C-alpha positions, 0 to 999 in steps of 0.5 A: 500298818502298810498300808497304812503306811501306803494311804498315809503317802497316797494323802501328802501326794494328793495335799501337794497336788491340791495345794499347787493348783489352788495358788492364789493371791487372795486365799477365800476366808468361809465366813459362819456357814451351814450346809452338807457333805458327802465323801467317799472313803477308802476303807484300810481294813487291820483284822484280827478274827478268830477263824473257829467259832461257833457253829463249826462246819458240818465238812468232814474234809473243812473240819479236818483244819481246825484249829482254835489259834487260828486268826484271820488278819490278811486285810484288804480295802471296801468302798464306802460313803458317807453324807449328812449335814455341816456347819462351823463358824470362824473363832479368828479368821485363822481358826475356825469350829466346825461340826458334821453329823451324818452318816457312815459306812465303814467296811471291808474283807479279810483272809486266811490260807490254810494249808495240810499237805496237798489241801487248802481252805481259804476262809474268806470273811467280810464285815460292814458296820454303818455308822452315826456320825460325830465329828467335830472339827478345828480348820486352819485357814491362811498359813501358806501361801497358796490356797489351802487349809488345815483340819483336825478333828475326832471323828465318833460313831455310834453303830446304827447296823452291822453284819458280817459273813464268811465262807470255806473254799477248800481245795485239793487237786481235782476238788474244790469245794466252799461252804458257808461259815456264818452270816449275813450276822450281825458282828457282836459287842460292836462299839462306838468308833473314836478316829482321829482326823487329819485333812486339808480342802480349799475353798472355792466362793460360788457367788455372794452366798453360797461355797463350795469344798472339796476336800481331803481327810484321812481316819486315824481309827482309835477304836476297834470294831468290837469289844468281842476277844474273838473279834479283837482286835479289827480297826478301819481306818479310812480315807475320804474324798469329800466336797462340802456345799455350804450357806453363808449364815453370818449376819452383816456387820453392824454399820456394814450393810451388804454390798450393792452394785452402787460402789467397788473396792480393790486394792491397787498397790502396797508398796513402801519406800527405800533409802534413795525415797524410791517407792516399790511393793511389798511382797513380803514383810521381813521381822527379825531380832536385833539390839534396837535403840530408839531416841524420842524426840519430845514435842514441848507442846501440850495440847488442848481442844477449843476452849478447854482448860487441859488436855484431854485424858486421851491425848496426855497421861495425867493419872501418874502416882509418884505413890507407886514408884519412879516413872521412868521416861525409859521403861515407855513404850516404843511409840513415840507418840506413847512417849509424848502422851507423858509429856508432862511426866517426863518433865517432872522427873527430870525436872527432880534430877536436876534441881537447878532447872528453872521451867517456863510454861506459856499457855496460848490461844488459838488467836480466833474462836478463843480470841475473846476467852482472856482467862484461857491462856492463862489456865491453860499454864496453871493447869500445867504447874499445878501439876507439877508442882502437886504430883512431883513436889516441884516447888513453885519457884522454880516454875514461871507460867506467861501467858500468850494470845497466839504461839511466837512460833504458831503454826499456820491460822489458815488451816484447820489443822494449824489453828488446833495445835496454836490452843497449846501449852509450852514449854522451855528450860533453862537446862537443854537435859528437861526437855532433851530427847527421850532415849530406850535401849533394848536387845533382840526387839523384832524389827520389820523391814519396811518399817512403813507400808502404804495402802494404796486402796482404790474406791469407785462410787457413783456417789461420794465416800463418806469412809473408810476403815484399815484394820490390820491383824495378826492370826487374830491378833488386831494390831492397828485400825485406822478410820477416816472420812472422805476418799483415801490416796494413801494409807500408812502403816508405821509398824512399830518395835515387837508389833508382829509376834515371834514367826511365819505368820502373815499379816491379814489386813481388810480394808472398809468404804462406805459411801453417802448412800448407805453402799458398802464394799470391804477386800481382804488379803495378806502379806506373808511373815518372814521373820529370823530369830535370835536363835535363828542367827546363832545357829545358822551362823547369820548377819547380826546387827544393832540399829539405832533410830533418831529423829529430829522435830526442831527444824524452824519453820519453812525452814533446812538449816541445822538451828542449834538444837538440832545440831547438838542432838546429832553431836552428841546422840547420833555421831557416837553411833556411826561406826566407819561400817555404818550403814547410815538411812536419812529420810526426810517427812512431813505432815499432811498440811502445804503443797505435797511436792513443795513438802516432798522438796522440803523433807529432801532437803532437810535429809540433805542436810543432814546428810551432809553434817554427819558425813562431815563428820563420821567420812568411813560408813555409807551413807543414804537420803532421801525425802519422802513428804506426805506420801508417807505419814508415819503418824496419825494427822488426826492429832496435834502431836502426829501432824508435830512426829511428824515434820521430821528427819529420822536417821537410822544406823544399821551396824554389823555386829560379830 
């Protein structure tokens, strides 16, 4: 037992040294692989073997010590070797399954000292077992901010050979003699070895396909060497220092040919913006359980594809069955795009709630490619009316339909994005509550800081870039797939509440770029996550807070002044949540249409307008305001609804809780 404790201490010390030595920013994660392994073992020997066995010694002096209950227990270590073939493959980025098939040898010695008056008899025994080793294991990668992976497995050893010798040495004053009692003989009734393997290693990439993996492991025996009671219990533990060398056998991802010299990529920086609008590098993502309320604005438009009379079902949910129960807007996910994908259903529910309300639906066209489709605007308006009448039983006389060639407040007709936004169905009501924002309240929501992260990849290519993608995951669980064409400038990830796990597991990212010639480049990395749960806050008496988030999207085109609708929302919905000890952060955003510098200036002016309004009413709170323009896209600008939601001022109110 003491030997085992000493060995475990050695393992822990070795792991600490290895972890310090291999710390690095980019952890190498091996692919599917096959190769060779070898190792040197330090075997711990824990025997309890009957000392006097047949045949008995013929030396009467030795035989005089005979004691049938005496057992040899004082074991010592031995050196051994192991080698064979190995393979493995990733189940997820973090979890890999591996297997080994090879030869392992365990050996050691033990002794028993018996004393009688002035005479001493020393039994010395040595044993060795050769095994066919089969070891399935699981490896865990990228769980620590150092380049170490953990290993947990089961070693099974099928006996191939065994040998044992035992000598007895008698010594007295002026006399010493040795007699071999047995051996070399086979160990009778050897059993299949089973041992728990615990270890760690790190991975070095030697070339595009070859990898080297030094490792250290400790094998805890679960079975005895022999089932014969004369030789039992007898176990061998093993501390093994080894190395694996293997070859990448994974196929190239479909559509992603192996990288060639024509293109290279690196992650230039990963940044966020502080409350003052200043950029700073992101080194860790902090996740915290808080009481969270968010106001989601409703864009009063449903967008249609070119020459289509109704919206795509992927952009607007029109499959809600009122027979299955009441549609509840407040039960929707904490996602502004998903809330607005249910605009028709929200309007239908609120028209039921406010019987005095009337609704005006206006169908529009883009006035360009759709200019000759005379009935298209009417068909779009009729679709929305029919949906509300049939699905929500809204009386048709409460809904008026109109048409226009282009919207009264049209987006730019000189930009393809603006033209696409003009193909829409517009809604207005005499009761403001029909189109008022949706507020969702929830306790213990996991909120990330920063909540918007911008990735800035740098791609060098001899040819023009064709496409790129950024995949973000956590412990193998996909979080977001962001894609685009051409050369990426900044790729923004707006982290939704509860999107990250309730654990301190890093966020992994993989960026892929392809040029017009088909050359590709792939880079990957990770960001550590610090998670503070509500339970930890209570047990450690950590500060807690409530977070209220509001978004304003109703600014007039190219204006920074508050219109009546935004002033009403600020007065009725935002101001009541601001307390004297609140911190209020106000950030302005824009979409990608227009000049970047102008957009930044406009977003800053809008944020300052909102700050001036709020601070004049709730004077004791602390305020910051900034404008980041289009440099941080909080919604996908590839969709009309994403661009509309991006033209916003977000107000975040943080209030301490006791």
